Biotite code that builds the C-alpha atoms (Angstrom):
import biotite.structure as struc

atoms = struc.array([
    struc.Atom([-48.805, -61.400, 7.010], chain_id="A", res_id=1, res_name="MET", atom_name="CA", element="C"),
    struc.Atom([-46.527, -60.118, 4.279], chain_id="A", res_id=2, res_name="ASN", atom_name="CA", element="C"),
    struc.Atom([-46.777, -56.705, 2.655], chain_id="A", res_id=3, res_name="MET", atom_name="CA", element="C"),
    struc.Atom([-48.566, -57.908, -0.498], chain_id="A", res_id=4, res_name="GLU", atom_name="CA", element="C"),
    struc.Atom([-51.206, -59.763, 1.539], chain_id="A", res_id=5, res_name="GLN", atom_name="CA", element="C"),
    struc.Atom([-51.793, -56.668, 3.672], chain_id="A", res_id=6, res_name="LEU", atom_name="CA", element="C"),
    struc.Atom([-52.179, -54.443, 0.605], chain_id="A", res_id=7, res_name="LEU", atom_name="CA", element="C"),
    struc.Atom([-54.664, -56.902, -0.900], chain_id="A", res_id=8, res_name="ILE", atom_name="CA", element="C"),
    struc.Atom([-56.581, -57.259, 2.372], chain_id="A", res_id=9, res_name="GLU", atom_name="CA", element="C"),
    struc.Atom([-56.928, -53.473, 2.625], chain_id="A", res_id=10, res_name="ARG", atom_name="CA", element="C"),
    struc.Atom([-58.019, -53.365, -1.030], chain_id="A", res_id=11, res_name="GLN", atom_name="CA", element="C"),
    struc.Atom([-55.143, -51.128, -2.047], chain_id="A", res_id=12, res_name="ILE", atom_name="CA", element="C"),
    struc.Atom([-53.950, -53.559, -4.687], chain_id="A", res_id=13, res_name="ILE", atom_name="CA", element="C"),
    struc.Atom([-55.674, -56.373, -6.540], chain_id="A", res_id=14, res_name="HIS", atom_name="CA", element="C"),
    struc.Atom([-54.420, -59.516, -8.273], chain_id="A", res_id=15, res_name="CYS", atom_name="CA", element="C"),
    struc.Atom([-56.620, -61.215, -10.854], chain_id="A", res_id=16, res_name="ASP", atom_name="CA", element="C"),
    struc.Atom([-55.508, -63.482, -13.685], chain_id="A", res_id=17, res_name="SER", atom_name="CA", element="C"),
    struc.Atom([-58.013, -61.669, -15.931], chain_id="A", res_id=18, res_name="GLU", atom_name="CA", element="C"),
    struc.Atom([-56.396, -58.258, -15.281], chain_id="A", res_id=19, res_name="ILE", atom_name="CA", element="C"),
    struc.Atom([-52.868, -57.707, -16.571], chain_id="A", res_id=20, res_name="MET", atom_name="CA", element="C"),
    struc.Atom([-52.231, -61.482, -16.396], chain_id="A", res_id=21, res_name="SER", atom_name="CA", element="C"),
    struc.Atom([-52.353, -61.453, -12.600], chain_id="A", res_id=22, res_name="GLY", atom_name="CA", element="C"),
    struc.Atom([-49.869, -58.625, -12.114], chain_id="A", res_id=23, res_name="THR", atom_name="CA", element="C"),
    struc.Atom([-50.648, -56.743, -8.875], chain_id="A", res_id=24, res_name="PRO", atom_name="CA", element="C"),
    struc.Atom([-52.450, -53.516, -9.842], chain_id="A", res_id=25, res_name="VAL", atom_name="CA", element="C"),
    struc.Atom([-53.955, -50.658, -7.898], chain_id="A", res_id=26, res_name="PHE", atom_name="CA", element="C"),
    struc.Atom([-57.518, -51.713, -7.102], chain_id="A", res_id=27, res_name="THR", atom_name="CA", element="C"),
    struc.Atom([-60.012, -50.494, -9.688], chain_id="A", res_id=28, res_name="GLY", atom_name="CA", element="C"),
    struc.Atom([-57.296, -49.719, -12.245], chain_id="A", res_id=29, res_name="THR", atom_name="CA", element="C"),
    struc.Atom([-54.933, -51.387, -14.670], chain_id="A", res_id=30, res_name="ARG", atom_name="CA", element="C"),
    struc.Atom([-51.950, -49.497, -13.219], chain_id="A", res_id=31, res_name="VAL", atom_name="CA", element="C"),
    struc.Atom([-49.394, -52.058, -12.007], chain_id="A", res_id=32, res_name="PRO", atom_name="CA", element="C"),
    struc.Atom([-47.943, -51.609, -8.542], chain_id="A", res_id=33, res_name="LEU", atom_name="CA", element="C"),
    struc.Atom([-44.541, -52.072, -10.170], chain_id="A", res_id=34, res_name="GLN", atom_name="CA", element="C"),
    struc.Atom([-45.085, -48.790, -12.041], chain_id="A", res_id=35, res_name="THR", atom_name="CA", element="C"),
    struc.Atom([-45.151, -46.995, -8.678], chain_id="A", res_id=36, res_name="PHE", atom_name="CA", element="C"),
    struc.Atom([-41.855, -48.606, -7.651], chain_id="A", res_id=37, res_name="PHE", atom_name="CA", element="C"),
    struc.Atom([-40.332, -47.867, -11.062], chain_id="A", res_id=38, res_name="ASP", atom_name="CA", element="C"),
    struc.Atom([-41.086, -44.165, -10.577], chain_id="A", res_id=39, res_name="TYR", atom_name="CA", element="C"),
    struc.Atom([-39.526, -44.227, -7.112], chain_id="A", res_id=40, res_name="LEU", atom_name="CA", element="C"),
    struc.Atom([-36.374, -45.932, -8.383], chain_id="A", res_id=41, res_name="GLU", atom_name="CA", element="C"),
    struc.Atom([-36.006, -43.628, -11.387], chain_id="A", res_id=42, res_name="ALA", atom_name="CA", element="C"),
    struc.Atom([-35.419, -39.904, -11.504], chain_id="A", res_id=43, res_name="ASP", atom_name="CA", element="C"),
    struc.Atom([-39.178, -39.351, -11.760], chain_id="A", res_id=44, res_name="LYS", atom_name="CA", element="C"),
    struc.Atom([-39.963, -39.939, -8.091], chain_id="A", res_id=45, res_name="GLY", atom_name="CA", element="C"),
    struc.Atom([-43.110, -39.726, -6.029], chain_id="A", res_id=46, res_name="LEU", atom_name="CA", element="C"),
    struc.Atom([-44.163, -36.234, -7.128], chain_id="A", res_id=47, res_name="ALA", atom_name="CA", element="C"),
    struc.Atom([-44.210, -37.173, -10.802], chain_id="A", res_id=48, res_name="GLU", atom_name="CA", element="C"),
    struc.Atom([-46.083, -40.429, -10.116], chain_id="A", res_id=49, res_name="PHE", atom_name="CA", element="C"),
    struc.Atom([-48.776, -38.464, -8.274], chain_id="A", res_id=50, res_name="LEU", atom_name="CA", element="C"),
    struc.Atom([-48.870, -35.942, -11.120], chain_id="A", res_id=51, res_name="GLU", atom_name="CA", element="C"),
    struc.Atom([-49.278, -38.708, -13.706], chain_id="A", res_id=52, res_name="ASP", atom_name="CA", element="C"),
    struc.Atom([-51.739, -40.744, -11.598], chain_id="A", res_id=53, res_name="PHE", atom_name="CA", element="C"),
    struc.Atom([-53.550, -38.248, -9.330], chain_id="A", res_id=54, res_name="PRO", atom_name="CA", element="C"),
    struc.Atom([-56.454, -40.666, -8.821], chain_id="A", res_id=55, res_name="HIS", atom_name="CA", element="C"),
    struc.Atom([-54.066, -42.989, -6.926], chain_id="A", res_id=56, res_name="LEU", atom_name="CA", element="C"),
    struc.Atom([-53.021, -40.443, -4.289], chain_id="A", res_id=57, res_name="ARG", atom_name="CA", element="C"),
    struc.Atom([-54.940, -42.134, -1.455], chain_id="A", res_id=58, res_name="LYS", atom_name="CA", element="C"),
    struc.Atom([-53.596, -45.601, -2.272], chain_id="A", res_id=59, res_name="GLN", atom_name="CA", element="C"),
    struc.Atom([-50.027, -44.302, -2.561], chain_id="A", res_id=60, res_name="VAL", atom_name="CA", element="C"),
    struc.Atom([-50.166, -42.719, 0.872], chain_id="A", res_id=61, res_name="PHE", atom_name="CA", element="C"),
    struc.Atom([-51.662, -45.916, 2.304], chain_id="A", res_id=62, res_name="GLN", atom_name="CA", element="C"),
    struc.Atom([-48.738, -47.886, 0.857], chain_id="A", res_id=63, res_name="ILE", atom_name="CA", element="C"),
    struc.Atom([-46.245, -45.418, 2.300], chain_id="A", res_id=64, res_name="LEU", atom_name="CA", element="C"),
    struc.Atom([-47.941, -45.550, 5.713], chain_id="A", res_id=65, res_name="GLU", atom_name="CA", element="C"),
    struc.Atom([-47.915, -49.362, 5.779], chain_id="A", res_id=66, res_name="ILE", atom_name="CA", element="C"),
    struc.Atom([-44.282, -49.443, 4.646], chain_id="A", res_id=67, res_name="THR", atom_name="CA", element="C"),
    struc.Atom([-43.215, -46.915, 7.269], chain_id="A", res_id=68, res_name="LEU", atom_name="CA", element="C"),
    struc.Atom([-45.027, -48.815, 10.015], chain_id="A", res_id=69, res_name="ARG", atom_name="CA", element="C"),
    struc.Atom([-43.346, -52.064, 8.946], chain_id="A", res_id=70, res_name="GLU", atom_name="CA", element="C"),
    struc.Atom([-39.897, -50.446, 8.939], chain_id="A", res_id=71, res_name="VAL", atom_name="CA", element="C"),
    struc.Atom([-40.458, -48.884, 12.354], chain_id="A", res_id=72, res_name="LEU", atom_name="CA", element="C"),
    struc.Atom([-41.697, -52.175, 13.797], chain_id="A", res_id=73, res_name="GLU", atom_name="CA", element="C"),
    struc.Atom([-38.692, -54.060, 12.423], chain_id="A", res_id=74, res_name="LYS", atom_name="CA", element="C"),
    struc.Atom([-36.241, -51.518, 13.808], chain_id="A", res_id=75, res_name="THR", atom_name="CA", element="C"),
    struc.Atom([-37.998, -51.351, 17.164], chain_id="A", res_id=76, res_name="GLY", atom_name="CA", element="C"),
    struc.Atom([-38.754, -47.651, 16.792], chain_id="A", res_id=77, res_name="ASN", atom_name="CA", element="C"),
    struc.Atom([-42.535, -48.036, 16.925], chain_id="A", res_id=78, res_name="LEU", atom_name="CA", element="C"),
    struc.Atom([-43.962, -48.000, 20.425], chain_id="A", res_id=79, res_name="SER", atom_name="CA", element="C"),
    struc.Atom([-46.568, -50.581, 21.421], chain_id="A", res_id=80, res_name="ALA", atom_name="CA", element="C"),
    struc.Atom([-49.124, -47.792, 21.946], chain_id="A", res_id=81, res_name="ARG", atom_name="CA", element="C"),
    struc.Atom([-49.056, -46.675, 18.308], chain_id="A", res_id=82, res_name="SER", atom_name="CA", element="C"),
    struc.Atom([-49.204, -50.182, 16.857], chain_id="A", res_id=83, res_name="ALA", atom_name="CA", element="C"),
])
């Protein structure tokens, strides 16, 4: 399962052709997931994203947790017990 499928399955993001023309958004909002990545890539960073979108704090930390787990699994640094 790829990252986008996992985020949709866990209801962190949502894709619907009726909402933002199918752009992946945070579930229950019209905030595109790409906005989160734009903040991370720019000078704004995570702190400013959370300041601008405090209602998305839980979803952001879920994304970071899933991403970290995926990186650790791919690098072999995640033990079988914690998987």
